[in-house]
N, C-alpha and C positions, 0 to 999 in steps of 0.2 A: 553528169556525176561520174567520177572515175570508178572503175570496176572494184578496186580495192576498198574504196569508201562504201560502195554498195554492199559488198560482202560483210564488212564490219558492222554496218547498221543492221543487216539481216541477222547476223549472229547475236548481237546484243538484244534486239527485239525478240528473237526466237527464244532466248533465255527466259525472258519475262512471260512470254506466251506459254511456254511449256511448263514452267515452274510456279507461276503465280496467276495464271488464268486470264491474261490480258487479251482483249479481242477488239476488232474494229467496230465502230469508229473509236480511235484512241482519244480519251478525254485529256486534253492538254490544259493543265491548271496554270494559268499565266499570271504573273505579277507585273507591276509598273516598270521595274528595272529591265525586263525583257522587251517590253514595248518601246522603251526609250532607246535601247541599243539597236533594235530593229529599225527605228526611225532614223537614227544617226547614220546607219550603214545602208540605208535605202533598200531594206529587205521587206518584201511583202509576205507577211507571216501566213496569210490565207493561201497563197500560191506555193511558196517555197517549202514550207514544213511538210505538207502532205506529199510533195514530190520527193522530199528527202527520206521520209519514213515509208514511202511506197505503200501508202494506205490512207483511208479516210480518217479525218480528225474532227473533234468537237472542241472548240475553244471556249473555255469557261474561266471565270474569275470569282472573286468574292466582293461583298460590299465594303469590307475593311480595306482591301487593296485599292479600291476606287477612292475612298475617303482619304487614305494616306496620300495618294497622288494629288488630290485637290488641295490638301494642306501644304504641299511642298512649293506651291506658287505657280505663277503664270508661265515660267520657263518650260514647264512640263505639260503644258496644255495639249500639245500635239500627241504625246504618248497617252495622255488621259483620254483623248477622243478615240484613240484606237482601242484602249482597254474597255471603254463603255460599250463598244459594239458587241462584245462577247456575252455569252449567257452568264447570268449571275446566279451562283449556287448559294443556298442558305448555309451560313456558317454558324448560326446560333449566337452571334454577337450583335444582333439588331438592337439599337438603342445605346449600346455600350461598345463602340468600335475599338479594336485593338490594332497593334502594328501588323502590317501586311505579312511579314515573315512568320509571326506567331500564329496568325490566322490560317496561313497555308499549312503549317505543321499540325494545327488542330483538325484541319480537314482530312488529313491523312490518317490520323488515329495511330493505333499500334501496328496494324497489319495492312494498311492501305486497301481496305476492302472495296472501295469504289474504283480502284485501278486507275489512279491519276498518274499522268506523266507530267512532272513539274518542270515548267520553263521559267528559269530565273537567272539573273546575272549577279545576284547578291551572294558574295563569297561566304559570309557567315552562315547564311541559310543553306548553301550548298554543302558545307561541312556537316551540318546537322542532318541533312537529308541522307548523306552517305552512311550515317549510323543507323538509319531505319531500313529494315529489310523490305524488299519488294517495291522500291520506289525508283523508277527510271528518271534520270536527270538530263534535261535538255538545256543547252546554253548556246550562245552565239560566239564563235571565234572569228574575229574580223567580219567577213561578209558571208560566212557559212555556218549553218546550224550543225551542232555536234551532239549526238546522243552518247553520253558517257558509258563506258563499260560497267557491268554490274559491280557494285561495291562488295567488300569483304563480308559485310553483314548480310547482303542478299545471297551471296554464294553459300555462306554458312547455313542460312535458313533453308535454302533449297536442298542441301545435303541432309539436313536433319529431317525434313519432311519426307524425303525419299527413303531414308532409313526407317522412318515410322511406318510408311506404306508397306515396305517389305515385311516388317514385323507383323503388321496386321494381316497381310496376305498369308503368311506362314501359319499364324494362329487360326485363321479362318479355315485353312486347308486341314489343319490338325483336328479341328472341331468336326469337319465333314467326315474325315476318316473315322473318328471315334463314333459318330452317329451311325455310319454304315458298317461298322465292324471291320474296317480295313486295317486299322492300326494293329489289332491282335494277329491278323494273318501275316503282316510284315514282320512282327516280332518272332513268330514261329519260323518263318523262312530264314531269318537271320540266325536263329539258334541251330537250324539244320545245317546251315552252311559252315558253321564253325568246325574246323578240323585241326588236327595236329600239324606239326611242321612237316614239310616235304622231306622224305628220307634222302632223296638225291641231293638236296641242297645242304644237308648236314655233312660236314667233313669227318672222316674216320680218324681216330686218334692214332698217331704214329708210334709204333713200338720202339723202345730203346734198343741199343746194340746188345746189351746184356740179355734182355728178354728174348730177342730174336735168336741169339746164340743158344740159350737154354732150350727154346722151343725146337730148334733144329736137332739139338743133341738128344732130347727126349723122343723126338720123332723117328730116330734111327731104329731099325730092327736089328735083331741078334745076328742075322745073316750078314748085314752090312758091316757090323762090327767085326765079324770073323774075317770078312773079305779085305779088311784093311791090310795094306802091303807092309811087310816087315823089311827093315833095312838089313841086308846081308853084308857081313864084313869079310873081305877077301882073306884067304888062308895065310898068305905071307905077312899080312898085318897082324893076324892073331898070333902067329909064331913069334914075331918080333916082340909082341906085348908079353908073351909068356917068358921069353928069354930075359927080358928086363926085370920081370918079377923074381925069377930064380937068382939072378945076379944081385 
């Protein structure tokens, strides 16, 4: 098996192990279509699937799936013989058998609590399985088994459960703090830490030109005012000015 394929299988299986509690041996819920495809492609399910999943498996089926194969005629006798070798789980339809696809869906229930990995080639059943959270889907592509990546329903359910766990953990932590009186101490610390703004970070208001001029003018002392230089007019200019006035 190629390294890429090995990594992909590990990733997909790891998702269901971490989020939905799947463990070895993996329970492979098989129908007649999977056995028929395996027979046509000369695949030994007992040998190839555990090697592909890198773990132990337990092959199981239902009485409804076996009866459905029997009703389809002698052409499927080879697939029927393979299916009959597996462990038959009680489906609750004893005496009143239903279609194999419906039976497998009923075995899963709402949350797939028995942790079944469903192995089927039925396209309609595959589409319905993708709408159920926590259901790994295995099928045959040519001569190789393929574990499909987690569906959108499974990913959504995993995110919701993770968010719920976080909320419950936070609530439990708050309860413990309240019991031990730690919540009040934290509130007091927070109140003490509250301070005003840093004066260094506050910018000073810039004074206008008029305000700065007035401030400078008011700030002058009488001595500075007296020391102000007077403009002296030369004598010849004063005399010329006086002559002009008299004339």
